[in-house]
N, C-alpha and C positions, 0 to 999 in steps of 0.2 A: 640784708633783708632777713627779718627774724622769722621765727616759726609761725607766729600768728599772721604775719603778712602773707606768707606763702599760702596758708590755709584759706585766708579770704580771697586771694587771686584764684585758687583752684575752684572755690565755690562760685565765683563770678563766671568763670569760663566753662563750667559744666552744662551740657544741654539737658533741657527739661523735657518730660514725656508730654504727649498731647493732652493727657487729662490734667496735668498741672499748669499748662500754659494758660495765661490769662486770657479771658474771652474779650473780644472786642465788641463792646455794646453798640458802637455806632454802625457796625456792618450788619446788613439785613440778610436773613437767611434766603438761600437760592430757591426761587419758586420753580414749580414744575412747568415745563414747557407746554403752553396751550395752543392747540391748532385751532384756527378759525374755521367757523361754519358759516356758509352763506345765509345772510339774514332773510332772504326771500323765501326760504323753505318753511313749511308749516312745522308744527311740533312733531307730528308723526314721521314727516320726511327727515327731520333732523335726527330723530332716533335711529331711523333706517340708515342715514348717512354715517352716524357713529358706529352702528353695529357692523356696517360693511368694512370699516377700517379707514374711513376717511378722516376721522379725528379720534385721538386716544382719550382725551378728557373733554367732556361736554362743557359748553359755556354755562348752561344752566342745569346743574344736577337734579333739580326738582322734576325735570321732564322724564327721567328714568323712573322716579318714584311713581309719577303719574301713570307711566306706561305699565308698571307692575300692578298698580291698583286697577287698571282697565283689564289686564290679563286675568287677575283674580276674579273680577266680577264677571268676565266672560266665560269662566270655567263652568258655570252652572248650565245644565241643559236647557235648550230653548223650549218654550211651551208651544202648545198646538196653535194658539192664536198668532204668536210671533212667526211661526213657520208659514201660516196662511198668509199673513201680511207681507212676508218677504217674497213669497211666491207671486202674490198679486202685484207687488211693486215690480218684480221682474217681468211679468207678462205686460204690464202697462208701459214699461221701458221698451220692450220689444215691439209693441204695437205703434209706438210713436214713429212718425215719418223720419226717415234718416236721409240726410243730404249726401249725395253721392257726386263726386266730381266727374268731369269728362274722361280724365285718365282712368279712374276706376271703372267707369261704364265701359270704356274701351277694352280694358283687361278682362272684365266679366264676359263681354261678348266674344272676345277672342278665345277664352277658355271654353266657353259653350260651343263655339264653332269647332274647336279642336276635338272636344268630346264627341260631337256628332259625327265628324269625319272618321274618328277612330271606330265608332260603332258601326258606321256604314262599311268600312274597311273589313271589320271583323265578320260582318254578315256576308259580305262578298267572298271572303275566304271560306267560310263555312259551306256556302252554296257550291263553290268550285270543288271542294273536297267531296261533297255529296255526289256531284255530277261525275266526278273522276271515279268514285267508288262504284256508282251504277253502271258506268261504262265498262269497268274492269270486270264487274260481275256478268254483264251481258256477253262480253267477249270471251270469258271463261266458259259460260254455259253454251255458247254457239260452237265451242271447239269440240270436234268429234272425239278427241282424246279424253276430253272431260266426260262426255257421255259414256264412253266405255268404262272409265274408272268408276263412275256412279253405278253403272249397271253391275259391274264386279262386286262393288261394295254392297249393293242391295242383295245380290245373290249370296254373298258370305253371310250377311246378317240373317237372311231368311233360312240358310242352311243351319246356321248356329241355333236359331229359335226352334227349328224342327228337332235338332238333336237334344236341346234342353228340355223340350216338351216330352220327348220319348224317354229320356233318362228320368224325368220327373214322374212319369206314369209308372215306369219300372220301380222306382223307389217307393211310391205310394203302395204299389201292390206288395212289395216285400214288407213294408211296415204293417199293412193289414194282415198279411200272412203270419207274421210274428206275433201280433196281438191275438189272432185267432188261436195260434198254437199254444201260447203260454197263458192268455187270460180267458180264452174261451169266447167263441162268438155267439151273439144272441141270435139264435136260429128261430125263425118264424114257424110256428106250427101250421102245418098244412091241414086243410079241411079234409077230413076223411069222408069220402063218398061211399055211400052205401051201394051194394051191388044191385039192389032192387030199385034204386032211385032212378027214375027216368029223366030228371032234370039235367040238362047238360051244363057242365061247369066251364065258365069262360075264363076262369082265374088262370093266370100264367106267371110264374116266377122268373124274373130276369136272371136270377142266379143260375138257372138251369141251362142258359145258353152259353155254350163253351166256345163259340165260333170266334169271339174276340181274342181269346187266349191263344188259339192254335192256328187261326187263319190270318196271315198278315194282310190279306185284302180288306178284312173287316177292321183290323187294328190300325192300319195306316191308310186312311182315305186321302184321295187326291182329287183335284178338279179335273174336269174333261179337258184334255189337251187336243187343240184343233190345229189343222194345217192350213196354210195359205192365208186367205182372207177371213177365215171363219173365226171371228172373235165375238166375245159376249158383249152385248150392248150395255152401256152404263158403267163400264169399267175402263180404266185407263189402259190405252193400247200398249204403251211402254212396259207397264207392270205385267200385262199378259204376255208379252214377248219375253220379258225376263223370266218369268215362271216357266214358260214352255222351254226356253233354252236351258234353264237349270235342270229340268226333268230329263230332257233328252241328252244332256251332256254327262249324265251318269254312266 
């Protein structure tokens, strides 16, 4: 075998790249796999079926373009007339008589009966709770220990109020004394009565009375304390008893 023969043999046995391989004209290109869509569906339902993942490639791609056109046209805001017409159409649809089957009627009646039963049970529970609360309050009020606690509480509050009033009066007097000391009190000028004037003067200045400052009887007045059945008419007997007990317990 010569050198040329070996060269021809090597050329014939060398593999070619895919770009240099001869293309087969008789072989058709592989088409994409097309998933079938039910024919009974409308155009909008087909589009929804495709978008949900039921089919990867639609049978009629023009439907997608049609849907895009519809979406682009619907992007504009509705006018007032269109809104009124849509509302009127909805009201007309609701006003039309609707057929209800026996099963649906039974379900509606059962739900209504259940709701009424729940409402009646709730009212009964509230009534029982109110009765229980009233009974508990009555039992507590009829308890003698409860009355004693209430009486002690009233006495304490009355004593505290008396002390607060006393301290309030003292503080007011202190404030007025300080103001008079540093700011000077506006003293009223007394009318000077002539010695030869026979007319009697009935004017009397309340500031001349010093009994409230030095006599505790005038400063701290108290009601008449009665013994036995001597109570003041028109005033609660329990309150009078409490006040009398607080006075004599000091």
